[in-house]
A tleap script that builds the chain and sets N, CA, C and O, in Angstrom:
source leaprc.protein.ff14SB
mol = sequence {
  NMET SER ALA VAL ARG SER HIE ARG TYR SER
  VAL PRO GLU ALA ASP LEU GLU GLU PHE LEU
  ALA ARG ARG SER SER LEU ILE ALA THR ILE
  ARG GLU GLY HIE PRO GLY LEU THR ARG THR
  VAL LEU VAL GLN LEU GLU ASP GLY THR TYR
  THR ASP THR TRP HIE TRP GLU SER GLY GLU
  GLN MET GLY ALA ALA LEU ALA ALA LEU PRO
  THR PHE PRO GLU ALA PRO LEU THR MET ALA
  LEU THR LYS ASP ALA THR ALA LEU ASN GLY
  ARG VAL VAL ASP GLU CHIE
}
set mol.1.N position { -20.115 -18.006 3.565 }
set mol.1.CA position { -21.046 -17.082 3.238 }
set mol.1.C position { -20.256 -15.601 3.434 }
set mol.1.O position { -19.413 -15.372 4.301 }
set mol.2.N position { -20.675 -14.782 2.549 }
set mol.2.CA position { -20.068 -13.392 2.565 }
set mol.2.C position { -20.527 -12.601 3.741 }
set mol.2.O position { -21.580 -12.907 4.301 }
set mol.3.N position { -19.790 -11.591 4.153 }
set mol.3.CA position { -20.080 -10.689 5.365 }
set mol.3.C position { -19.969 -9.332 4.843 }
set mol.3.O position { -19.361 -9.072 3.805 }
set mol.4.N position { -20.586 -8.433 5.599 }
set mol.4.CA position { -20.583 -7.020 5.223 }
set mol.4.C position { -20.466 -6.156 6.505 }
set mol.4.O position { -21.147 -6.419 7.497 }
set mol.5.N position { -19.644 -5.185 6.472 }
set mol.5.CA position { -19.499 -4.116 7.477 }
set mol.5.C position { -20.097 -2.871 6.906 }
set mol.5.O position { -19.708 -2.418 5.830 }
set mol.6.N position { -21.034 -2.318 7.613 }
set mol.6.CA position { -21.681 -1.055 7.110 }
set mol.6.C position { -21.416 0.026 8.132 }
set mol.6.O position { -21.571 -0.217 9.329 }
set mol.7.N position { -21.012 1.238 7.693 }
set mol.7.CA position { -20.740 2.403 8.458 }
set mol.7.C position { -21.754 3.429 8.024 }
set mol.7.O position { -22.213 3.455 6.882 }
set mol.8.N position { -22.089 4.279 8.984 }
set mol.8.CA position { -22.887 5.501 8.600 }
set mol.8.C position { -22.214 6.663 9.279 }
set mol.8.O position { -21.892 6.555 10.462 }
set mol.9.N position { -21.974 7.800 8.585 }
set mol.9.CA position { -21.257 8.945 9.180 }
set mol.9.C position { -21.519 10.172 8.299 }
set mol.9.O position { -22.056 10.068 7.197 }
set mol.10.N position { -21.109 11.372 8.839 }
set mol.10.CA position { -21.197 12.478 8.015 }
set mol.10.C position { -19.842 12.989 7.776 }
set mol.10.O position { -18.985 12.715 8.616 }
set mol.11.N position { -19.535 13.669 6.787 }
set mol.11.CA position { -18.280 14.342 6.341 }
set mol.11.C position { -18.575 15.717 6.004 }
set mol.11.O position { -19.422 15.979 5.150 }
set mol.12.N position { -17.922 16.622 6.629 }
set mol.12.CA position { -18.126 18.109 6.257 }
set mol.12.C position { -17.761 18.232 4.724 }
set mol.12.O position { -16.804 17.619 4.252 }
set mol.13.N position { -18.483 18.964 4.057 }
set mol.13.CA position { -18.204 19.219 2.521 }
set mol.13.C position { -16.824 19.606 2.334 }
set mol.13.O position { -16.201 19.099 1.401 }
set mol.14.N position { -16.244 20.475 3.134 }
set mol.14.CA position { -14.996 21.013 2.962 }
set mol.14.C position { -13.890 19.923 3.038 }
set mol.14.O position { -12.807 20.063 2.468 }
set mol.15.N position { -14.220 18.834 3.768 }
set mol.15.CA position { -13.260 17.761 3.936 }
set mol.15.C position { -13.483 16.483 2.963 }
set mol.15.O position { -12.772 15.480 3.029 }
set mol.16.N position { -14.390 16.616 2.194 }
set mol.16.CA position { -14.844 15.397 1.335 }
set mol.16.C position { -13.673 14.932 0.394 }
set mol.16.O position { -13.337 13.750 0.325 }
set mol.17.N position { -13.096 15.898 -0.299 }
set mol.17.CA position { -12.055 15.437 -1.146 }
set mol.17.C position { -10.911 14.756 -0.534 }
set mol.17.O position { -10.400 13.766 -1.058 }
set mol.18.N position { -10.465 15.315 0.663 }
set mol.18.CA position { -9.408 14.663 1.415 }
set mol.18.C position { -9.878 13.343 2.070 }
set mol.18.O position { -9.091 12.403 2.182 }
set mol.19.N position { -11.103 13.270 2.485 }
set mol.19.CA position { -11.669 12.070 2.946 }
set mol.19.C position { -11.617 10.915 1.859 }
set mol.19.O position { -11.178 9.799 2.137 }
set mol.20.N position { -12.042 11.218 0.740 }
set mol.20.CA position { -12.060 10.235 -0.333 }
set mol.20.C position { -10.593 9.744 -0.622 }
set mol.20.O position { -10.365 8.553 -0.838 }
set mol.21.N position { -9.701 10.609 -0.619 }
set mol.21.CA position { -8.330 10.203 -0.776 }
set mol.21.C position { -7.871 9.333 0.261 }
set mol.21.O position { -7.261 8.311 -0.051 }
set mol.22.N position { -8.094 9.619 1.474 }
set mol.22.CA position { -7.599 8.881 2.603 }
set mol.22.C position { -8.475 7.485 2.582 }
set mol.22.O position { -7.949 6.412 2.877 }
set mol.23.N position { -9.692 7.584 2.251 }
set mol.23.CA position { -10.446 6.217 2.252 }
set mol.23.C position { -9.878 5.353 1.196 }
set mol.23.O position { -9.788 4.144 1.414 }
set mol.24.N position { -9.445 5.908 -0.044 }
set mol.24.CA position { -8.885 5.049 -1.107 }
set mol.24.C position { -7.667 4.423 -0.659 }
set mol.24.O position { -7.443 3.244 -0.936 }
set mol.25.N position { -6.805 5.175 0.063 }
set mol.25.CA position { -5.546 4.718 0.536 }
set mol.25.C position { -5.740 3.565 1.575 }
set mol.25.O position { -5.103 2.513 1.525 }
set mol.26.N position { -6.655 3.855 2.499 }
set mol.26.CA position { -7.041 2.780 3.490 }
set mol.26.C position { -7.523 1.558 2.861 }
set mol.26.O position { -7.157 0.478 3.325 }
set mol.27.N position { -8.343 1.608 1.808 }
set mol.27.CA position { -8.846 0.348 1.145 }
set mol.27.C position { -7.650 -0.301 0.560 }
set mol.27.O position { -7.501 -1.509 0.747 }
set mol.28.N position { -6.807 0.347 -0.107 }
set mol.28.CA position { -5.706 -0.279 -0.862 }
set mol.28.C position { -4.817 -0.935 0.165 }
set mol.28.O position { -4.345 -2.041 -0.098 }
set mol.29.N position { -4.536 -0.315 1.370 }
set mol.29.CA position { -3.710 -0.897 2.471 }
set mol.29.C position { -4.335 -2.167 3.019 }
set mol.29.O position { -3.650 -3.156 3.280 }
set mol.30.N position { -5.615 -2.121 3.184 }
set mol.30.CA position { -6.286 -3.243 3.768 }
set mol.30.C position { -6.297 -4.442 2.808 }
set mol.30.O position { -6.125 -5.582 3.240 }
set mol.31.N position { -6.503 -4.181 1.480 }
set mol.31.CA position { -6.468 -5.196 0.523 }
set mol.31.C position { -5.092 -5.926 0.396 }
set mol.31.O position { -4.988 -7.122 0.120 }
set mol.32.N position { -4.100 -5.119 0.616 }
set mol.32.CA position { -2.709 -5.741 0.531 }
set mol.32.C position { -2.595 -6.899 1.457 }
set mol.32.O position { -2.100 -7.954 1.060 }
set mol.33.N position { -3.037 -6.747 2.694 }
set mol.33.CA position { -2.900 -7.730 3.673 }
set mol.33.C position { -4.159 -8.703 3.774 }
set mol.33.O position { -4.026 -9.853 4.194 }
set mol.34.N position { -5.298 -8.223 3.397 }
set mol.34.CA position { -6.565 -8.896 3.504 }
set mol.34.C position { -7.355 -8.885 2.163 }
set mol.34.O position { -8.304 -8.118 2.003 }
set mol.35.N position { -6.965 -9.702 1.261 }
set mol.35.CA position { -7.581 -9.687 -0.070 }
set mol.35.C position { -9.070 -10.137 -0.070 }
set mol.35.O position { -9.747 -10.079 -1.096 }
set mol.36.N position { -9.551 -10.581 1.103 }
set mol.36.CA position { -10.953 -10.994 1.156 }
set mol.36.C position { -12.001 -9.790 1.043 }
set mol.36.O position { -13.211 -9.985 0.929 }
set mol.37.N position { -11.442 -8.593 1.085 }
set mol.37.CA position { -12.259 -7.352 0.819 }
set mol.37.C position { -12.568 -7.395 -0.651 }
set mol.37.O position { -11.672 -7.218 -1.476 }
set mol.38.N position { -13.804 -7.624 -0.999 }
set mol.38.CA position { -14.207 -7.817 -2.358 }
set mol.38.C position { -14.769 -6.460 -3.036 }
set mol.38.O position { -14.553 -6.192 -4.218 }
set mol.39.N position { -15.460 -5.690 -2.227 }
set mol.39.CA position { -15.980 -4.563 -2.732 }
set mol.39.C position { -16.298 -3.437 -1.722 }
set mol.39.O position { -16.593 -3.814 -0.588 }
set mol.40.N position { -16.283 -2.235 -1.948 }
set mol.40.CA position { -16.698 -1.188 -1.019 }
set mol.40.C position { -17.594 -0.310 -1.868 }
set mol.40.O position { -17.405 -0.150 -3.074 }
set mol.41.N position { -18.612 0.269 -1.161 }
set mol.41.CA position { -19.607 1.181 -1.711 }
set mol.41.C position { -19.912 2.340 -0.793 }
set mol.41.O position { -20.411 2.214 0.325 }
set mol.42.N position { -19.571 3.471 -1.357 }
set mol.42.CA position { -19.856 4.765 -0.514 }
set mol.42.C position { -21.054 5.378 -1.237 }
set mol.42.O position { -21.054 5.566 -2.453 }
set mol.43.N position { -22.114 5.693 -0.401 }
set mol.43.CA position { -23.325 6.279 -0.882 }
set mol.43.C position { -23.611 7.575 -0.054 }
set mol.43.O position { -23.619 7.560 1.177 }
set mol.44.N position { -23.828 8.618 -0.748 }
set mol.44.CA position { -24.328 9.824 0.025 }
set mol.44.C position { -25.900 9.843 -0.058 }
set mol.44.O position { -26.510 9.854 -1.127 }
set mol.45.N position { -26.475 9.844 1.156 }
set mol.45.CA position { -27.797 9.892 1.296 }
set mol.45.C position { -28.515 11.203 1.140 }
set mol.45.O position { -27.818 12.218 1.158 }
set mol.46.N position { -29.772 11.316 0.993 }
set mol.46.CA position { -30.334 12.529 0.665 }
set mol.46.C position { -30.220 13.636 1.857 }
set mol.46.O position { -30.251 14.852 1.668 }
set mol.47.N position { -30.082 12.987 3.123 }
set mol.47.CA position { -29.887 13.894 4.220 }
set mol.47.C position { -28.516 14.306 4.350 }
set mol.47.O position { -28.245 15.006 5.326 }
set mol.48.N position { -27.564 13.987 3.512 }
set mol.48.CA position { -26.207 14.451 3.545 }
set mol.48.C position { -25.293 13.495 4.235 }
set mol.48.O position { -24.084 13.705 4.131 }
set mol.49.N position { -25.705 12.486 4.915 }
set mol.49.CA position { -24.890 11.532 5.612 }
set mol.49.C position { -24.362 10.503 4.526 }
set mol.49.O position { -24.782 10.546 3.370 }
set mol.50.N position { -23.490 9.645 4.918 }
set mol.50.CA position { -23.042 8.609 3.915 }
set mol.50.C position { -23.193 7.257 4.666 }
set mol.50.O position { -23.125 7.127 5.888 }
set mol.51.N position { -23.411 6.252 3.744 }
set mol.51.CA position { -23.285 4.860 4.106 }
set mol.51.C position { -22.128 4.278 3.363 }
set mol.51.O position { -22.014 4.521 2.161 }
set mol.52.N position { -21.246 3.515 3.997 }
set mol.52.CA position { -20.109 2.981 3.523 }
set mol.52.C position { -20.142 1.518 3.771 }
set mol.52.O position { -19.937 1.101 4.912 }
set mol.53.N position { -20.379 0.723 2.806 }
set mol.53.CA position { -20.448 -0.718 2.954 }
set mol.53.C position { -19.274 -1.505 2.316 }
set mol.53.O position { -18.978 -1.416 1.125 }
set mol.54.N position { -18.606 -2.319 3.264 }
set mol.54.CA position { -17.551 -3.118 2.822 }
set mol.54.C position { -17.963 -4.641 2.797 }
set mol.54.O position { -18.549 -5.204 3.721 }
set mol.55.N position { -17.596 -5.199 1.672 }
set mol.55.CA position { -18.100 -6.617 1.360 }
set mol.55.C position { -16.866 -7.496 1.555 }
set mol.55.O position { -15.784 -7.143 1.086 }
set mol.56.N position { -17.004 -8.617 2.226 }
set mol.56.CA position { -15.941 -9.470 2.371 }
set mol.56.C position { -16.261 -10.937 2.019 }
set mol.56.O position { -17.400 -11.368 2.197 }
set mol.57.N position { -15.340 -11.662 1.553 }
set mol.57.CA position { -15.664 -13.042 1.189 }
set mol.57.C position { -16.253 -13.939 2.347 }
set mol.57.O position { -17.111 -14.803 2.167 }
set mol.58.N position { -15.720 -13.642 3.475 }
set mol.58.CA position { -16.235 -14.439 4.587 }
set mol.58.C position { -16.185 -13.657 5.834 }
set mol.58.O position { -15.473 -12.657 5.931 }
set mol.59.N position { -16.978 -14.122 6.852 }
set mol.59.CA position { -16.861 -13.410 8.125 }
set mol.59.C position { -15.540 -13.529 8.901 }
set mol.59.O position { -15.166 -12.669 9.699 }
set mol.60.N position { -14.896 -14.588 8.634 }
set mol.60.CA position { -13.516 -14.887 9.185 }
set mol.60.C position { -12.511 -13.828 8.560 }
set mol.60.O position { -11.756 -13.219 9.317 }
set mol.61.N position { -12.490 -13.606 7.240 }
set mol.61.CA position { -11.735 -12.654 6.714 }
set mol.61.C position { -11.971 -11.192 7.184 }
set mol.61.O position { -11.039 -10.418 7.404 }
set mol.62.N position { -13.240 -10.879 7.318 }
set mol.62.CA position { -13.575 -9.624 7.830 }
set mol.62.C position { -13.081 -9.416 9.301 }
set mol.62.O position { -12.608 -8.339 9.666 }
set mol.63.N position { -13.210 -10.459 10.100 }
set mol.63.CA position { -12.819 -10.488 11.450 }
set mol.63.C position { -11.316 -10.337 11.571 }
set mol.63.O position { -10.854 -9.647 12.479 }
set mol.64.N position { -10.521 -10.959 10.686 }
set mol.64.CA position { -9.099 -10.798 10.795 }
set mol.64.C position { -8.652 -9.453 10.461 }
set mol.64.O position { -7.717 -8.951 11.085 }
set mol.65.N position { -9.299 -8.777 9.443 }
set mol.65.CA position { -8.983 -7.441 9.069 }
set mol.65.C position { -9.405 -6.436 10.186 }
set mol.65.O position { -8.711 -5.441 10.396 }
set mol.66.N position { -10.515 -6.683 10.891 }
set mol.66.CA position { -10.940 -5.838 11.863 }
set mol.66.C position { -9.924 -6.014 13.033 }
set mol.66.O position { -9.594 -5.019 13.677 }
set mol.67.N position { -9.451 -7.164 13.313 }
set mol.67.CA position { -8.533 -7.260 14.437 }
set mol.67.C position { -7.120 -6.617 14.055 }
set mol.67.O position { -6.361 -6.200 14.929 }
set mol.68.N position { -6.852 -6.570 12.848 }
set mol.68.CA position { -5.654 -5.884 12.450 }
set mol.68.C position { -5.756 -4.323 12.304 }
set mol.68.O position { -4.731 -3.662 12.143 }
set mol.69.N position { -6.926 -3.769 12.359 }
set mol.69.CA position { -7.144 -2.444 12.204 }
set mol.69.C position { -6.188 -1.479 13.017 }
set mol.69.O position { -5.823 -0.422 12.502 }
set mol.70.N position { -5.829 -1.804 14.142 }
set mol.70.CA position { -4.934 -0.743 14.857 }
set mol.70.C position { -3.540 -0.780 14.150 }
set mol.70.O position { -2.716 0.070 14.488 }
set mol.71.N position { -3.212 -1.705 13.186 }
set mol.71.CA position { -1.980 -1.568 12.588 }
set mol.71.C position { -1.995 -0.774 11.231 }
set mol.71.O position { -0.978 -0.608 10.558 }
set mol.72.N position { -3.225 -0.304 10.892 }
set mol.72.CA position { -3.377 0.580 9.693 }
set mol.72.C position { -3.452 2.004 10.085 }
set mol.72.O position { -4.474 2.486 10.572 }
set mol.73.N position { -2.272 2.735 9.852 }
set mol.73.CA position { -2.297 4.123 10.316 }
set mol.73.C position { -3.412 4.957 9.598 }
set mol.73.O position { -3.928 5.948 10.115 }
set mol.74.N position { -3.746 4.455 8.326 }
set mol.74.CA position { -4.702 5.323 7.545 }
set mol.74.C position { -6.129 5.272 8.178 }
set mol.74.O position { -6.928 6.178 7.942 }
set mol.75.N position { -6.434 4.283 8.932 }
set mol.75.CA position { -7.767 4.220 9.607 }
set mol.75.C position { -8.142 5.508 10.480 }
set mol.75.O position { -9.136 6.201 10.262 }
set mol.76.N position { -7.269 5.719 11.436 }
set mol.76.CA position { -7.707 6.897 12.327 }
set mol.76.C position { -7.650 8.260 11.572 }
set mol.76.O position { -8.398 9.198 11.847 }
set mol.77.N position { -6.627 8.291 10.525 }
set mol.77.CA position { -6.575 9.422 9.643 }
set mol.77.C position { -7.858 9.764 8.915 }
set mol.77.O position { -8.384 10.876 8.863 }
set mol.78.N position { -8.281 8.634 8.357 }
set mol.78.CA position { -9.595 8.618 7.541 }
set mol.78.C position { -10.738 9.049 8.437 }
set mol.78.O position { -11.399 10.057 8.186 }
set mol.79.N position { -10.953 8.303 9.442 }
set mol.79.CA position { -12.104 8.538 10.329 }
set mol.79.C position { -12.056 9.818 11.139 }
set mol.79.O position { -13.051 10.217 11.744 }
set mol.80.N position { -10.863 10.479 11.148 }
set mol.80.CA position { -10.854 11.778 11.806 }
set mol.80.C position { -11.640 12.761 11.076 }
set mol.80.O position { -12.096 13.711 11.713 }
set mol.81.N position { -11.857 12.667 9.853 }
set mol.81.CA position { -12.746 13.584 9.023 }
set mol.81.C position { -14.156 13.327 9.128 }
set mol.81.O position { -14.940 14.093 8.570 }
set mol.82.N position { -14.605 12.242 9.843 }
set mol.82.CA position { -16.021 11.927 9.929 }
set mol.82.C position { -16.574 12.489 11.357 }
set mol.82.O position { -15.857 12.878 12.279 }
set mol.83.N position { -17.938 12.451 11.348 }
set mol.83.CA position { -18.628 12.826 12.609 }
set mol.83.C position { -19.846 11.733 12.685 }
set mol.83.O position { -20.378 11.177 11.724 }
set mol.84.N position { -20.138 11.575 14.018 }
set mol.84.CA position { -21.306 10.614 14.339 }
set mol.84.C position { -21.257 9.345 13.546 }
set mol.84.O position { -22.206 8.959 12.864 }
set mol.85.N position { -20.097 8.698 13.659 }
set mol.85.CA position { -19.874 7.298 12.993 }
set mol.85.C position { -20.532 6.248 13.729 }
set mol.85.O position { -20.429 6.228 14.955 }
set mol.86.N position { -21.215 5.353 13.098 }
set mol.86.CA position { -21.674 3.989 13.647 }
set mol.86.C position { -21.172 2.938 12.743 }
set mol.86.O position { -20.778 3.263 11.623 }
set mol.87.N position { -21.152 1.746 13.114 }
set mol.87.CA position { -20.703 0.656 12.343 }
set mol.87.C position { -21.603 -0.611 12.817 }
set mol.87.O position { -21.901 -0.788 13.998 }
set mol.88.N position { -21.993 -1.454 11.782 }
set mol.88.CA position { -22.675 -2.618 12.075 }
set mol.88.C position { -22.048 -3.709 11.168 }
set mol.88.O position { -21.657 -3.437 10.032 }
set mol.89.N position { -21.965 -4.923 11.691 }
set mol.89.CA position { -21.586 -6.148 10.979 }
set mol.89.C position { -22.708 -7.046 10.541 }
set mol.89.O position { -23.679 -7.169 11.288 }
set mol.90.N position { -22.660 -7.659 9.437 }
set mol.90.CA position { -23.703 -8.584 9.137 }
set mol.90.C position { -23.151 -9.573 8.062 }
set mol.90.O position { -22.037 -9.471 7.548 }
set mol.91.N position { -24.105 -10.581 7.776 }
set mol.91.CA position { -23.772 -11.554 6.707 }
set mol.91.C position { -24.851 -11.565 5.746 }
set mol.91.O position { -26.025 -11.383 6.066 }
set mol.92.N position { -24.437 -11.787 4.524 }
set mol.92.CA position { -25.409 -11.772 3.387 }
set mol.92.C position { -26.302 -13.032 3.377 }
set mol.92.O position { -25.777 -14.145 3.415 }
set mol.93.N position { -27.600 -12.881 3.328 }
set mol.93.CA position { -28.411 -13.991 3.350 }
set mol.93.C position { -29.169 -14.134 2.014 }
set mol.93.O position { -29.711 -15.193 1.699 }
set mol.94.N position { -29.186 -13.012 1.228 }
set mol.94.CA position { -29.773 -13.183 -0.089 }
set mol.94.C position { -29.231 -11.972 -0.996 }
set mol.94.O position { -29.134 -10.814 -0.592 }
set mol.95.N position { -28.926 -12.375 -2.160 }
set mol.95.CA position { -28.453 -11.376 -3.139 }
set mol.95.C position { -28.815 -11.695 -4.485 }
set mol.95.O position { -28.800 -12.873 -4.843 }
set mol.96.N position { -29.157 -10.730 -5.312 }
set mol.96.CA position { -29.637 -10.947 -6.599 }
set mol.96.C position { -28.772 -10.047 -7.571 }
set mol.96.O position { -28.996 -10.054 -8.781 }
savepdb mol mol.pdb
quit
């Protein structure tokens, strides 16, 4: 069954372009070693915060990538541009 990691955070408008570039680099790096990352979706909510949802083929693949996160220098560089970040893991139980 597929798994999802959902983040919520804010990014100052002045940092958004740099954040998007760093996020793209991080996604590419993770996919090189962890091809189970099937999709990422970044949504700006009406309150100005963002939800960033990462879809994985399985919970095991997501767990392996999360365990390797300290080896990705792009991760702290990307998240340094965010504020008030939270993250939740889940599994997909229904999708249409």
